[in-house]
N, C-alpha and C positions, 0 to 999 in steps of 0.2 A: 594493519586496516586501516584504510582510512574511511569518512565519512559518507563518501559513494558508496563505496563495496558493501557497508553496512546498511545505507536506505537500500538497495538492492537487493541483499538477502531481507530486510523485514518486510518489501516489497512480496517478492515471492514466497515467503511466508504465509501473507495475508493473503495472497493469491490463492494456495496450493493446497492451504492447512485452516484448521477450527481454531483459532489465536483464542487463548484464556485467559491471557495474563499478560502486561504489559507495564512495568515499573521501570522509575528510574529514579538513583539513590545519589546524594551529593555526601561525602563522608572526608571529616579534614583528616590530613597526613599527619604525622607529628605533632610538636609541642606547638606549632605555627597555623594554630585554630582560627585567628583572626584575618590571616592572608589568605586571597583567593587564589593565588600562585598553586597551594599546599591543598587542593581538591583532589580528590579519589572522585570519577563519576563512574557507574556501573547500574548499563541500561541491560534489562532482562526481558526475553521474551518467552513463552509457556505456551505449545502448544501442542495439538495433537498430531505427531509426523509418523512417516513409514514404521520406525521402532514404536510406537505408542506414544505415551508423553514423554516429550521432551523440552529442554529448555535451552536458550540459546543466550549469551549474555557478553558484551563489551567492555573492558575497561580500560577507561583512560585516564592516565594519569601524568604527572609533571615527570620529563625528564631527570634520574638524578646527577648531575654534573659533579659532586662534590661528597666525599664522605669520610669523614672523622672520627675515630674512635677514640673514645677519652679513660683512660686507667687510672687505678687508683692503688698506691700500694697498702694503705690500709684492710684491717681485716674485716670482713664482713660488706664493705663497700663494692659495689657493684662494674660493671665497665658503661658507660651512657657513647649512643652513636650519634650524632649528628650528621644530617643531610641538607644538603644545597640544592635545591631546586630549580631548573630553568625557568624563565619567565616567559619564552616563547615556543618552547619545544613540547611536543608530547610524546606521551607513548602508548601505543592503542593495543588490543591483544582480545582477541575472542574466543571463546571455551564454549564447549556445547555436552550436553549433558544428556544422558537417557534414564525415564525412570524406571527403577528396580523395584517389584512389590514385596520380596522377599526381606531386604536391608529396610523395606520403605523410604528411600531416601535416592538422591539424584547420584550418578555414577557418570563420571569423564570420563566422554569418548572423543578420538582424534578428531579435529576438527576437518583435518582434509580427507578423511574417509568417506563424509558424507556428500553425498548426491541425491538431492530433493527432486 
């Protein structure tokens, strides 16, 4: 999912459906809170679609290029995972949800099965 495709989806939703809410959240990942390269961005659009109330979100995060697991043989000590993020490469994915009145929550649906 690139930026152009995401903007096309947003335009289509704006033109065909009633948009209820748009949000953008930046969430620090891991221990590197001060570093800009380890920030996850979640963009969400909630709208009234063909299946009722729906939500589409795009998650953008840095690509993980290395993962180290640190173990300890001491009793009660936990393993620690250290991630190394790419400074240039990003990974993006899109998820689609529909509102379920019975569960009073969103249920994930296959984004490939959507046709607006």
